[in-house]
N, C-alpha and C positions, 0 to 999 in steps of 0.2 A: 364669449364675445369674439375671441380670436377666430373661431370657426366661421363666423359671419364675415369677418374681414377677409379671410382666405377665399370664401365663395365670391365675395365682391371682386377681389383682384382677379380671380379666374374668369369671371364673366367679362370683365373689361378686356382681358387678353383675347377672349374669343370674339369680341365685338367687331374687331377690324375697323374699317373706315366707313361707317354708314352714311347714307345721304342725310345732309343736314336739313331737317324739317323746318318749314317756314315758321311754325309755331314757336320754335326755339327763341326767335327774336321778338315775338309778340308778348311773351310772358314777362311780367315784372317779378324777377326772381327774389326780390327783397320782401315779398309778401310772406307773412308768417305761415299761412297754410295755403297750399295750392293743390287743387284737385284736377287731375288730367283725366277727362272723361273720353272714352273711346270704345268702339265695338271690338269684339274679339278679332284678332288678326291684323289690326291697323298699326301695330308696332309700339304699344305703350311701354312695354318693358325695355325695348331697344332705346326708346326716347329717354327714359330715366337714366339708363346706363350711359348714353351719349352725353347727357348733361353732366353726369359725374366725371366722365373722362375728360371732357372739354374744359370744365371749370375747376376741377380739383385734382385731376391726374391721380397720383398715388397717395395723396394726402388722406389721412384717416379722419379728417374733419367731416367727410361725407361718407355715408354708408347706405348701400342698397340692401333691403331685406324683403322677403316675401312671406306674408302671413300664412301661406300654405304650409310653411315649415312646422313640423310637429312640435317644435319648441313652444310655439304660441298656443298650443292646446292646453298647456299647463302653466304658462307664464304670461303675465299681463304685459301689454305693450308699454304701459307706464313704468313698470319696473325695468324693462329693457332700456327705455329712454334714460332712466336715472343713471345706469351704468355707462351708456353711450356718452352722455354729457359729462359725467365725471372723468371720462378719459379724454376729454377735449373735443368731442364731436359737436358739430353745429348744424348739420343738414342731414335729415333722415329721409331717405327715399323709400316709400312703402308701396309694395305691390300686393295685389290680391286682397284689398281691404273689404270688398263687398261681401265676402264669404265669412267675415269675422264679426259676430254679433257685438254690438256696442263699440264699434271702431271709432265712431264720431265722438263718443263720450271720452274714450281713452286719448284721442288726439287733442281734444280740448284741454283735458287734464294735463297732458304733457306740456302744452304751450303755456298754461297758467303757472305751472311749477318751474318751467325753465324759459325765462323771457328771451334768451338769446337763441333758442332752438327754432329752426325752420323745418317744416314738414312738407314734402311733396308726395302725394299719393295718386296712384292710378286706380280708376274705378270704371266698371262697366256701366253704360247708360241704362241697362236693365235695372241696376240698383240705382234708381233715379237720384242723381247727385243733388238735385234741387230739393228733393224730399228727405233723403237720408242724411244730408248735411245740415239739417236744421239746428243741430247742437253747435255747429261751428260757423253758422252763417255770418256771424259778426266779424269773423277773421278770415274765412275761406274765400278764395277766388277760384271760380270754376272755368276751365278752358276745355275746348273740344279738339281732340286729335282725330282727323279723318285718315283714310287710306292715302296712298300716293296720288298726288295730282299727276296729270300727264307731264307737266314740267319736271316734277321730282323723278318720275320714271325715266325721262330722257337724261336727267343728270346722272342716273344710275347706270344706264346702258350705253351711254355715249361718253366721249372724252370731254364734252363741253358742259359748262355750267351756265344755265339759263336763269335770268333774274325773274322774280315774281312781278306780275302786272296787276293793276286794278282794272275793273270793268270800265270805269269812267275813262281811263287813259286809252283803253283799247277802242272804245266807241268814238273817242275824239281823234285818235291818230294811231291806227293799227299798222300802218304801212312800214314804219321803222322797225317794229317788232318782227313783223313777217319777213322783212328783208334780212334782218340780222340772223334770224333762225334759219331761213331757207338758204342763206349763203353758206352755211356750214353743214347742214343736214337736210334731208327731205323728211319732214315730220310724218308724212303719210306712210313712209316705210316702217314706222314704229307704232303707228296709231292703232292698227287692228290688234297687234300683240298686246298693247296696253288694255284695250277693251276686253280682251279675252282673259288675260292673267296678270295685268300690271297694277291693279289697285291695291292688293294686299302685299305688303313688302316681303313677307315670308314665302310668297309663291314665285317671285320673279326668277329664281335660279333653279326651279324644280321642274323636271320633265313630266312628272306625274301630277301636275298642278290641279287638274280636274278632280282626281281622286282625293287629293289633299284638301281642296276647297270643300268638297262634299262632306268630308269628315268634320271640317270646321263648322259648316252649316248645321250639321247634326248636333254638334256640341253646343252651338248657340241655342238650339231649341231644347235639347235634352238636359243640358246643365244650366245654362244661363237663365232661360225663361222659366223652366219648371222649378228650379231651385229658388230663384228670386221671388217668384210669385206664388210659391207653395202650391203648385198644381199637381194633382195626382197623375201618376204615370199612365193610367188608363186613358187619359185624354190626349196623350202625345200624338196619336195617329190623326186626331181631328186638326191639331195645329199644323201638322205636316201636310195634310190634305189641303188645308186652306192656303198654305204657302205655294203648293204646286198649282192649284187652280189660278192663283193670281199670276204666277209666272207664265202659264200657258195662255192667259187672257190677252197678253200683249198690249199693256197700257190702255186698256179700255177706259174711255172717259166717263161712261155711265156706270156708276157703282150701284149694284143691286144687292143690298144686304140680305133681303129676303131670299134671293136666289142662292147666295153663299150659305145662308143658314140651312137651306134644304140640302145642299151638296155635302156639307160637313156634319149634318144632323145635329145641329146645336141651335140654341135660341139666338135671336137677334142680339140680345144683350151680351151673351157669351161671345158671339162672333166679334162684336165691337171691342170687347176686352182683349180677345186674341189679336185683333188687328193692332191695338195699342201696344201689346207686348212685342209683336213682330217689328213694329216701327221703332220702339225703344232699342231693340237689339240691332237695328240697322239692316234688317233683312228686307224690309219694305219701306217705301216712302209714301205717306198719305198727304195728298195735296188738297187744299181747301180753296173755296172761292174767297175772294178778298174779304177780310174782316170776320171770317168764320174760323173756328178752331174746334179741336176735340172738346167735348164728346159729340159734336155735330157730325153728321155723315160726311165723309170726304167726297170731293168732287171727282177725284181720280186716285187710283192706287197703282203704284209701280214698284218693281223690285228695287232694292236699295242701291245696287250698283251693277254695271254691266257684267262684271266677273261672276257674280252670283246668278244673274240671269242666264248666262251661258252654261253654268254648271248644272242648273236645274233643267233648263230647256235648251239643249245644244243647237237646235235648228231655228232659233229665234230670228225673225226678220231683222235685217240691218237697220231699217228705219226705227224700229222699236229700240234697239240698242243705242242709236244715235240720240234719241230723246232722253233715254236713261242717263247717258253720259252728260248731256247738257244740264239737266236738272240737278244731278249730283254735283257737277262742277260749280254751278251757281249757288246752290243751297248753302255752301260752306261760309259764304260771305254776304249773301243777299236773301231777301224774302222772296220766295217763289210761290205764286198762287196760280189757280186756274181762273182765267178771265170769265166773267159771268155771261158775256154776250157772244164770245167767239170761242173757237177751239184753241186759242193762243194761251201761252203761259204769260202771266203778269209778273214782271220783275220790279220789286220795290214800288209797286203801284205806279210806276212811271213809264216803263217800256213794255211792249208786247212782243213776245218771242215766237217766231214761226221758223219752219225749216224748209230749205229749198234743196231737194236732192239733185245731185249732178245728173243732168240729162233726163230728169224725171225717173231715174232708176232707183227704186226703193231698196235694192240690194247693194247699192254702192256705199262704201265707207266715205267717199268724197261727198261732203254735204256742207252747205252754208247755213249759219245761224243768222236770221234776219231780225234785227231789233227795230221796231217802229215806235217812235215817240208818241205817247198818247195825246190825242187831240190835234195831231199834226200829220202831215204826209212825210215827215222826215224819217228816213230809215237808214240803217247802217248794216252792211253785210260783212260778216266775219267768217272765215273758214272755221268749221266746227272745232278742229283740234286746238284752235287758239284759246278757247274757253278753258282749256286745261292749264293755262298759264296764270289763272286767277288763284292766288294762294299757293 
């Protein structure tokens, strides 16, 4: 047990002062079991350690463990929890749970045996938390951690701390937020860097971010998807081909599954499954017409976030990236669909979103997001970067 405490202390020392994620204040930390769901690279491990450092400091009441540790190949999590609780531990932070068979059963057993024990675990969405958590659904609360918002990125790279905003407040009165931000910095000076390499926290301070991100994308396909879905290695090239075809398509609104099936040489059913796995992994986003959902055919498919798009297809048009950013920023808190009658995006079935490029220049990063109230002529124009202050 002391070896785990030593590792825990060492990790906290290396942590430094990470950006405080918005999710930290949205979680009810008194819940017995908390599942933090997030794609590879969004900072789940850092999030767990930040919680430990902020709320417990050097106290041994909280302990971070990673189930990748070879110790757990031979020892049950329940036995480990017995020792932890016996030594006064109350909060167990568990990383890497998805790769450990029976983890939900073990966590439920731990909580039943130790009523005062709280468990916070990090899990990849490829290991569907809604499905794999069925054993602990009665006690578990599932939260999603995304990559950096533009606001969080600014908090990291500038000396200023910007507050989170709701979409409703921005639509009602954005002037104060814009004035406050632009009085201190010019957001456009940082926006393109964010689109290129600011979404994944681990990339922000690396010069070789493109190579690092490509390695991460490959791991998401080769490890996360293949391992979680038990797909044979010989089908790996088909999944990668599908991802590349989608990245080079540039947010095409018409999804032709038959055409994709021909290009990757797989059946329609197989392609639909691959699309679901890529969506679960955060590599793509499938958008549906209102009131439709999987397994229906999506109305539009786009890459999961602008960083991944640039890594796979460096020469992507700016207007494509602008739309990726907007959908990604809004999806964290709002329902985003494709409008059935227009090329617009429907937000919460209430607003229609379109884009107005600066001077009609599709290459410009300067772009406005135009929200039009359904059934009215009422519209609100926001600078695109401002959507990055939602969450």
